[in-house]
C-alpha positions as CSV (number, residue, x, y, z in Angstrom):
1,X,-13.5,34.3,-29.8
2,X,-13.5,31.3,-27.4
3,X,-12.7,27.9,-28.9
4,X,-15.7,25.6,-29.4
5,X,-16.6,23.1,-26.8
6,X,-18.2,20.9,-29.4
7,X,-16.4,17.6,-29.9
8,X,-14.0,17.6,-32.8
9,X,-13.9,21.3,-33.4
10,X,-10.6,23.2,-32.7
11,X,-10.0,21.1,-29.5
12,X,-6.4,20.6,-30.4
13,X,-5.6,24.3,-31.0
14,X,-3.8,24.1,-27.7
15,X,-1.3,21.4,-26.8
16,X,-3.1,21.0,-23.3
17,X,-6.3,23.1,-23.3
18,X,-7.1,22.2,-19.7
19,X,-6.6,23.7,-16.2
20,X,-6.1,21.5,-13.2
21,X,-7.8,22.8,-10.0
22,X,-7.6,21.3,-6.6
23,X,-9.9,22.1,-3.7
24,X,-11.0,20.7,-0.4
25,X,-14.0,18.3,-0.6
26,X,-16.0,19.8,2.3
27,X,-19.1,21.7,3.3
28,X,-19.1,25.6,3.2
29,X,-21.7,27.2,5.3
30,X,-23.5,23.9,5.6
31,X,-23.6,22.9,2.0
32,X,-21.3,21.8,-0.9
33,X,-20.0,24.6,-3.2
34,X,-21.2,24.6,-6.8
35,X,-17.7,23.6,-7.8
36,X,-17.7,20.6,-5.6
37,X,-21.2,19.6,-6.5
38,X,-20.3,19.6,-10.3
39,X,-17.2,17.7,-9.5
40,X,-19.2,15.0,-7.6
41,X,-21.7,14.7,-10.6
42,X,-18.7,14.1,-12.9
43,X,-17.4,11.4,-10.6
44,X,-20.9,9.7,-10.6
45,X,-20.9,9.9,-14.4
46,X,-17.6,8.3,-14.7
47,X,-18.5,5.3,-12.5
48,X,-22.1,5.1,-13.8
49,X,-23.6,5.9,-10.4
50,X,-26.9,7.5,-9.7
51,X,-27.4,11.2,-10.4
52,X,-26.9,13.0,-7.1
53,X,-29.4,15.3,-5.5
54,X,-28.5,18.2,-3.2
55,X,-29.1,16.2,-0.1
56,X,-26.8,13.4,-1.3
57,X,-24.1,15.8,-2.3
58,X,-24.1,17.5,1.1
59,X,-24.1,14.1,2.9
60,X,-21.1,13.0,0.8
61,X,-19.2,16.3,1.3
62,X,-19.7,16.0,5.0
63,X,-18.2,12.5,4.9
64,X,-15.3,13.4,2.7
65,X,-14.5,16.3,4.9
66,X,-13.9,13.9,7.8
67,X,-11.3,12.1,5.6
68,X,-9.6,15.4,4.6
69,X,-10.2,14.6,0.9
70,X,-8.7,16.9,-1.7
71,X,-10.5,16.9,-5.1
72,X,-8.9,17.8,-8.5
73,X,-10.7,18.5,-11.7
74,X,-9.5,19.2,-15.2
75,X,-11.4,22.0,-16.8
76,X,-11.5,23.2,-20.4
77,X,-9.9,26.6,-20.9
78,X,-11.6,29.3,-23.1
79,X,-14.4,26.9,-24.0
80,X,-18.1,27.3,-24.6
81,X,-20.6,24.4,-24.6
82,X,-23.2,23.5,-27.2
83,X,-26.7,24.3,-26.1
84,X,-28.0,21.7,-23.5
85,X,-24.5,20.2,-22.8
86,X,-22.6,20.3,-19.6
87,X,-20.6,23.5,-19.5
88,X,-16.9,24.0,-18.9
89,X,-17.6,24.4,-15.1
90,X,-18.0,20.6,-15.1
91,X,-14.6,18.9,-15.0
92,X,-13.8,16.6,-17.9
93,X,-11.6,14.5,-15.6
94,X,-11.6,14.0,-11.9
95,X,-9.1,12.8,-9.2
96,X,-8.9,12.9,-5.4
97,X,-6.8,11.8,-2.6
98,X,-6.9,11.4,1.2
99,X,-4.3,10.2,3.6
100,X,-4.5,7.4,6.1
101,X,-2.1,4.5,6.9
102,X,-1.1,1.0,5.9
103,X,-0.4,-1.9,8.2
104,X,3.1,-3.1,7.3
105,X,3.6,-5.5,10.3
106,X,5.1,-5.3,13.7
107,X,2.5,-2.9,14.8
108,X,3.5,-0.3,12.3
109,X,0.9,1.8,10.6
110,X,2.7,3.7,7.8
111,X,1.3,6.9,6.3
112,X,-0.2,6.3,2.9
113,X,-1.5,8.6,0.1
114,X,-4.8,7.0,-1.1
115,X,-5.9,8.0,-4.6
116,X,-9.6,7.7,-5.6
117,X,-12.3,9.1,-7.9
118,X,-10.1,8.9,-11.0
119,X,-12.3,9.4,-14.1
120,X,-11.7,10.9,-17.6
121,X,-14.7,11.7,-19.8
122,X,-14.8,9.4,-22.9
123,X,-14.6,12.4,-25.3
124,X,-11.5,13.7,-23.6
125,X,-9.3,10.5,-23.4
126,X,-5.8,10.2,-24.7
127,X,-5.0,13.8,-24.2
128,X,-2.6,13.3,-21.2
129,X,-5.1,14.2,-18.6
130,X,-4.5,11.2,-16.2
131,X,-0.8,11.6,-16.6
132,X,-0.9,15.3,-15.7
133,X,-3.1,14.7,-12.7
134,X,-1.2,11.7,-11.5
135,X,2.3,13.2,-12.1
136,X,1.5,16.4,-10.2
137,X,-0.2,14.6,-7.3
138,X,2.6,12.0,-6.8
139,X,5.2,14.7,-6.8
140,X,3.4,16.6,-4.1
141,X,2.9,13.5,-2.0
142,X,6.6,12.8,-2.3
143,X,7.5,16.3,-1.3
144,X,5.2,16.0,1.7
145,X,7.1,13.1,2.9
146,X,4.6,10.4,2.3
147,X,6.5,7.1,1.5
148,X,3.8,5.2,-0.3
149,X,0.8,5.9,-2.6
150,X,-2.1,3.4,-3.0
151,X,-5.2,2.8,-4.9
152,X,-7.7,0.2,-5.8
153,X,-8.2,-0.1,-9.6
154,X,-11.4,-0.6,-11.6
155,X,-9.3,-1.5,-14.6
156,X,-6.2,-3.7,-14.5
157,X,-3.8,-2.1,-17.1
158,X,-3.9,1.6,-16.3
159,X,-1.6,2.1,-13.4
160,X,1.5,0.1,-13.9
161,X,2.9,2.8,-16.1
162,X,2.8,5.2,-13.2
163,X,4.8,2.8,-11.0
164,X,2.0,1.1,-9.2
165,X,2.2,-2.7,-8.6
166,X,-0.4,-5.2,-7.3
167,X,0.3,-5.8,-3.6
168,X,-2.8,-7.8,-2.4
169,X,-5.5,-9.9,-4.0
170,X,-9.0,-10.6,-2.9
171,X,-11.5,-13.4,-3.6
172,X,-15.1,-13.7,-4.4
173,X,-16.4,-16.8,-2.6
174,X,-19.5,-18.9,-2.5
175,X,-20.0,-21.1,0.6
176,X,-22.7,-23.7,0.4
177,X,-24.6,-23.7,3.7
178,X,-27.8,-25.7,3.0
179,X,-28.3,-27.9,6.0
180,X,-25.8,-25.8,8.0
181,X,-22.0,-25.5,8.3
182,X,-20.1,-28.3,9.9
183,X,-16.7,-27.5,11.4
184,X,-13.8,-29.9,12.0
185,X,-13.3,-28.4,15.5
186,X,-16.8,-27.3,16.4
187,X,-15.6,-25.6,19.6
188,X,-13.5,-23.2,17.5
189,X,-16.6,-21.8,15.9
190,X,-18.7,-21.7,19.1
191,X,-16.9,-19.2,21.2
192,X,-18.7,-16.1,22.5
193,X,-22.3,-15.2,21.6
194,X,-23.8,-14.0,18.3
195,X,-27.0,-11.8,18.4
196,X,-29.1,-10.0,15.9
197,X,-28.9,-6.1,16.0
198,X,-30.4,-3.2,14.3
199,X,-28.2,-2.3,11.3
200,X,-27.9,1.2,12.5
201,X,-25.8,-0.1,15.5
202,X,-23.1,-1.2,13.0
203,X,-22.9,2.4,11.7
204,X,-22.0,3.5,15.2
205,X,-19.7,0.6,15.9
206,X,-17.9,0.6,12.6
207,X,-15.0,2.9,13.4
208,X,-14.0,1.3,16.7
209,X,-14.2,-2.3,15.3
210,X,-12.3,-1.5,12.1
211,X,-9.6,0.3,14.1
212,X,-9.0,-2.8,16.1
213,X,-9.1,-5.1,13.0
214,X,-6.8,-2.7,11.1
215,X,-4.2,-2.7,13.8
216,X,-3.7,-6.5,13.7
217,X,-4.3,-7.2,9.9
218,X,-1.2,-7.2,7.8
219,X,-1.8,-5.3,4.5
220,X,-4.9,-3.5,5.8
221,X,-5.3,0.1,4.8
222,X,-7.4,2.9,6.4
223,X,-11.0,3.2,5.6
224,X,-12.8,6.4,4.6
225,X,-15.7,7.7,6.7
226,X,-18.2,6.5,4.1
227,X,-17.7,2.9,5.1
228,X,-19.7,3.2,8.3
229,X,-22.6,4.2,6.0
230,X,-22.1,1.6,3.4
231,X,-21.7,-1.1,6.0
232,X,-25.1,-0.3,7.4
233,X,-26.8,-0.1,4.0
234,X,-27.2,3.7,3.9
235,X,-26.9,5.5,0.5
236,X,-23.3,5.9,-0.9
237,X,-21.6,6.9,-4.0
238,X,-23.3,5.2,-6.9
239,X,-26.4,4.3,-4.9
240,X,-28.8,7.1,-3.9
241,X,-31.3,4.8,-2.2
242,X,-30.9,2.8,1.1
243,X,-30.2,-0.8,0.7
244,X,-33.3,-2.9,1.4
245,X,-33.6,-5.9,3.6
246,X,-30.1,-5.6,5.2
247,X,-29.5,-7.4,8.4
248,X,-26.8,-7.3,11.1
249,X,-25.4,-9.7,13.6
250,X,-22.9,-8.9,16.4
251,X,-20.4,-11.1,18.1
252,X,-19.8,-10.7,21.8
253,X,-16.7,-12.1,23.6
254,X,-16.7,-13.7,27.0
255,X,-16.7,-10.3,28.7
256,X,-19.8,-9.2,26.8
257,X,-17.9,-6.7,24.5
258,X,-18.5,-6.5,20.8
259,X,-15.5,-7.8,18.8
260,X,-17.0,-8.4,15.4
261,X,-20.1,-8.0,13.1
262,X,-21.5,-9.0,9.8
263,X,-24.1,-7.2,7.8
264,X,-25.8,-9.1,5.0
265,X,-28.7,-9.1,2.6
266,X,-30.8,-12.2,1.7
267,X,-32.1,-12.5,-1.8
268,X,-33.8,-15.1,-4.0
269,X,-32.2,-16.2,-7.2
270,X,-33.9,-18.3,-9.8
271,X,-32.5,-21.6,-8.7
272,X,-31.3,-20.9,-5.1
273,X,-31.6,-18.6,-2.1
274,X,-28.5,-16.6,-1.2
275,X,-27.1,-14.2,1.3
276,X,-24.8,-11.5,0.1
277,X,-22.3,-10.2,2.8
278,X,-22.3,-6.4,2.8
279,X,-19.4,-6.0,5.4
280,X,-17.7,-8.4,7.8
281,X,-15.2,-7.4,10.5
282,X,-13.8,-9.7,13.2
283,X,-11.2,-8.6,15.7
284,X,-10.0,-12.2,16.2
285,X,-10.3,-15.7,14.8
286,X,-12.9,-16.8,17.4
287,X,-15.3,-13.9,16.3
288,X,-14.6,-14.7,12.6
289,X,-15.6,-18.3,12.9
290,X,-18.5,-17.7,15.2
291,X,-20.1,-15.2,12.8
292,X,-19.6,-17.7,9.9
293,X,-21.2,-20.4,12.2
294,X,-24.2,-18.0,12.5
295,X,-24.4,-17.4,8.8
296,X,-24.4,-21.1,8.2
297,X,-27.3,-21.5,10.6
298,X,-29.7,-19.3,8.6
299,X,-32.8,-21.1,7.6
300,X,-33.9,-21.4,3.9
301,X,-30.5,-20.3,2.6
302,X,-28.4,-22.3,0.1
303,X,-25.3,-20.2,-0.4
304,X,-23.4,-17.3,1.3
305,X,-21.6,-15.0,-1.2
306,X,-18.8,-12.6,-0.3
307,X,-16.8,-10.5,-2.7
308,X,-14.1,-9.3,-0.2
309,X,-12.8,-12.6,1.2
310,X,-9.1,-13.1,2.0
311,X,-7.1,-15.1,-0.4
312,X,-5.9,-17.3,2.5
313,X,-9.1,-17.8,4.4
314,X,-9.1,-19.9,7.7
315,X,-12.8,-20.6,7.1
316,X,-11.8,-22.9,4.2
317,X,-9.7,-25.0,6.5
318,X,-12.1,-24.9,9.4
319,X,-15.0,-26.4,7.3
320,X,-15.5,-30.2,7.5
321,X,-16.4,-30.2,3.7
322,X,-13.8,-28.0,2.2
323,X,-15.2,-28.5,-1.3
324,X,-18.3,-26.5,-0.2
325,X,-16.0,-23.5,-0.2
326,X,-15.5,-22.1,-3.7
327,X,-13.6,-19.2,-5.1
328,X,-15.5,-17.8,-8.0
329,X,-13.1,-14.9,-8.7
330,X,-9.6,-14.0,-7.5
331,X,-8.2,-10.6,-8.7
332,X,-6.0,-7.7,-7.8
333,X,-7.1,-5.5,-5.1
334,X,-4.7,-3.1,-3.4
335,X,-2.1,-1.4,-5.6
336,X,0.9,0.3,-4.0
337,X,3.4,2.8,-5.4
338,X,6.6,3.4,-3.4
339,X,7.6,7.1,-3.4
340,X,10.4,7.0,-0.8
341,X,12.4,3.7,-1.1
342,X,14.5,4.1,2.0
343,X,11.5,5.3,4.1
344,X,9.2,2.5,2.9
345,X,11.7,-0.3,3.2
346,X,12.9,0.7,6.7
347,X,9.3,0.8,8.0
348,X,8.3,-2.8,7.4
349,X,9.3,-5.9,9.4
350,X,11.7,-8.7,8.1
351,X,11.6,-12.3,9.2
352,X,15.3,-12.9,8.3
353,X,18.5,-10.9,8.7
354,X,20.8,-10.2,5.8
355,X,22.1,-7.6,3.4
356,X,21.3,-7.0,-0.3
357,X,22.0,-4.3,-2.8
358,X,19.2,-3.5,-5.2
359,X,18.7,-1.2,-8.2
360,X,15.3,0.3,-8.6
361,X,14.2,2.0,-11.8
362,X,11.4,4.6,-11.7
363,X,10.4,6.6,-14.8
364,X,9.1,9.4,-12.6
365,X,12.3,9.5,-10.5
366,X,10.7,9.3,-7.1
367,X,12.0,5.9,-6.0
368,X,14.9,5.2,-8.3
369,X,18.5,4.5,-7.2
370,X,20.8,1.9,-5.9
371,X,20.0,0.9,-2.3
372,X,21.8,-1.3,0.3
373,X,19.4,-3.0,2.6
374,X,20.9,-4.3,5.9
375,X,18.5,-6.2,8.2
376,X,19.5,-6.8,11.8
377,X,17.1,-8.3,14.3
378,X,14.1,-7.8,11.8
379,X,14.7,-4.0,11.3
380,X,16.2,-2.6,8.1
381,X,18.7,0.2,7.6
382,X,18.4,1.4,3.9
383,X,21.3,3.4,2.4
384,X,21.3,5.1,-0.9
385,X,24.5,4.3,-2.8
386,X,26.4,6.3,-5.4
387,X,25.5,5.6,-9.0
388,X,29.0,6.2,-10.4
389,X,29.8,2.5,-10.9
390,X,31.5,2.1,-7.6
391,X,28.6,-0.1,-6.2
392,X,27.2,-3.0,-8.2
393,X,23.6,-4.0,-7.6
394,X,22.7,-7.7,-6.9
395,X,19.1,-7.4,-8.0
396,X,17.5,-5.1,-10.5
397,X,13.8,-4.2,-10.8
398,X,11.3,-1.4,-11.5
399,X,9.4,0.5,-8.8
400,X,6.2,-1.3,-9.8
401,X,7.9,-4.7,-9.0
402,X,9.3,-3.5,-5.7
403,X,5.9,-2.1,-4.8
404,X,4.3,-5.6,-5.5
405,X,7.0,-7.2,-3.5
406,X,6.7,-4.9,-0.6
407,X,4.1,-6.8,1.5
408,X,5.3,-10.2,0.4
409,X,2.1,-10.9,-1.6
410,X,4.3,-12.2,-4.5
411,X,7.9,-13.6,-4.4
412,X,10.9,-12.3,-6.2
413,X,11.3,-15.8,-7.7
414,X,7.8,-15.5,-9.3
415,X,8.6,-12.1,-10.8
416,X,12.0,-13.4,-12.0
417,X,10.3,-16.2,-13.8
418,X,7.9,-13.6,-15.3
419,X,10.8,-11.7,-16.7
420,X,10.2,-8.7,-14.6
421,X,13.3,-8.6,-12.3
422,X,17.0,-9.4,-13.1
423,X,19.3,-11.3,-10.8
424,X,22.8,-9.7,-11.1
425,X,24.5,-11.8,-8.4
426,X,24.0,-15.5,-7.6
427,X,21.2,-16.3,-5.2
428,X,20.2,-12.7,-4.8
429,X,16.6,-13.7,-5.5
430,X,16.6,-16.3,-2.8
431,X,18.1,-13.9,-0.3
432,X,15.5,-11.3,-1.2
433,X,12.7,-13.7,-0.7
434,X,14.1,-14.9,2.7
435,X,14.3,-11.3,3.9
436,X,10.9,-10.2,2.5
437,X,8.8,-13.2,3.3
438,X,5.6,-12.4,5.1
439,X,4.5,-14.3,8.1
440,X,0.9,-14.1,6.8
441,X,-0.7,-13.3,3.5
442,X,-1.5,-9.5,3.2
443,X,-5.2,-8.7,3.2
444,X,-6.8,-5.4,2.5
445,X,-10.5,-4.9,3.5
446,X,-10.9,-1.5,2.0
447,X,-11.9,-0.2,-1.5
448,X,-11.5,3.5,-2.3
């Protein structure tokens, strides 16, 4: 007899009564397979999104196919469902990945394994499902030669145990614009031309503009195809209806070429009128400030709200009244997980030459070892050292700490004060910070 699917009955008769299945997230003969459709419904359930219809499922499958997304589901083995409940053909846990790249400076776009759609049904938690999916996936990514994995987390305490560390933060900001924005150097915010456009134009421009921004933004990670739809207010995961009252403005440079855009939505709160920024991309500083100048000129608006602002924002220092720029939330955004320590460290740029030997601990074994980092003219050679006691490390840390330090978003001194790294040789922390310092704060513009 098959074991019962009903909660609490015989579910522990197997140590791990689940099968992990991985399949491409794509259309087959013009539509999503039943397996993929049920997987997508499980993802929507996990993130409290709208129930998906056939049209939405086909649309999303077409988009994820562009990204080469691979979906994993955990399915109960030998199970039957109580009458009316989702059956065992619906996964009780979901997971997916796609691969794009990460801007690590000096024009280098490093291949990265981007993890997304991680859910576990509440009735199946604490049974090792996430560990099984994550462990298998990271091992395969390492075997494929991908040096770093990445994710953006809905919860802050889940992924550290898998070796992930916070690499960038982002801010929610409110900018008071009642009466207009005044800039200290008005000419800096008045270059080029800003004009209104149909929001559908942004959908068509998105990929080109983002590629240009991504190539010059330290800490930026590749965007999935769905972004061109969400930026223009079209239905996306979690929202089956188009966004209403969304507007778009484009910035044109001196030659008349588009080099930035903002999409936004006005709304009326009880005590004030606001504009919520939907997406904001600017290829250069002139386009960025000019688009903010435009937003500040909107009539009948008190406040502009943006939930993806950089932590170090030139707008704050361009405004004449700095106090009108307020951060309402600053929180972790991009999490990185180094898989190949020599490959990852050799890829990024370094502002100072020097040598340092570090010990990296990794409970999964992918990034662990003793490594000598030798930087000459800003480029690193990373050598794995024997672990027989013949080489002593100067600095010891876990892979989570090294992953947080990778882009320079936090200093080794700060992590030392937090008790998270150990200095084994005098001034090793100071030397590490000199070598790993970033010329600018890393900023990620992508959720996934």
